[in-house]
C-alpha positions as CSV (number, residue, x, y, z in Angstrom):
1,M,34.2,-42.8,26.9
2,D,35.3,-40.0,25.2
3,E,37.9,-38.3,26.9
4,E,37.2,-34.8,25.6
5,A,34.2,-34.9,27.7
6,G,35.8,-34.9,31.4
7,P,37.2,-32.0,32.7
8,R,40.8,-31.3,30.8
9,R,44.5,-32.4,32.9
10,R,46.2,-29.2,34.1
11,Q,49.3,-28.3,32.0
12,V,51.9,-28.1,34.3
13,L,53.8,-24.2,33.9
14,E,56.9,-24.1,32.1
15,K,59.6,-22.6,34.2
16,P,61.4,-19.7,32.7
17,R,65.0,-19.1,33.0
18,F,65.4,-15.6,34.0
19,D,69.0,-15.1,32.7
20,G,68.9,-12.6,29.9
21,W,65.4,-11.1,31.4
22,D,65.3,-7.0,31.7
23,V,63.5,-5.8,35.1
24,G,60.6,-4.5,32.7
25,Q,60.2,-8.3,31.2
26,L,60.1,-9.3,34.9
27,Q,57.2,-7.0,36.2
28,E,55.5,-8.1,32.7
29,Y,56.0,-11.8,33.7
30,I,54.8,-11.2,37.0
31,A,51.7,-9.1,35.7
32,E,50.2,-12.5,33.9
33,L,50.7,-14.6,36.4
34,Q,48.6,-12.3,39.0
35,A,46.3,-12.3,35.9
36,E,45.6,-15.3,35.6
37,I,45.2,-16.1,39.6
38,A,42.7,-13.9,39.7
39,R,41.2,-15.5,36.6
40,A,41.6,-19.0,39.1
41,E,40.4,-17.1,42.4
42,I,37.2,-15.5,40.1
43,A,36.5,-19.6,39.6
44,I,36.6,-20.7,43.1
45,S,33.8,-17.7,44.3
46,A,31.9,-18.7,41.6
47,R,32.3,-22.2,42.9
48,N,31.4,-21.7,46.3
49,D,29.0,-19.6,45.8
50,H,26.8,-21.7,43.7
51,R,27.6,-24.4,46.9
52,A,26.5,-21.6,49.0
53,A,22.8,-21.3,47.1
54,A,21.9,-24.9,46.4
55,E,23.3,-25.7,50.1
56,A,20.6,-22.6,51.4
57,F,17.7,-24.0,48.5
58,F,18.0,-27.5,50.3
59,K,18.0,-26.2,53.7
60,K,15.2,-24.6,53.2
61,G,13.0,-27.6,52.6
């Protein structure tokens, strides 16, 4: 079976060292992380909506 056909493994986030970062750089880093969290939350919501729709469809029968 082709390994690329399945879901990709999550990459481990590299934990940067904050030595030498100024406040602006730290705020930018936080904004990037928040954007990625929001993207993951949207994906979760879409999957939950899909599941709820499927459950509602099959309960009507």
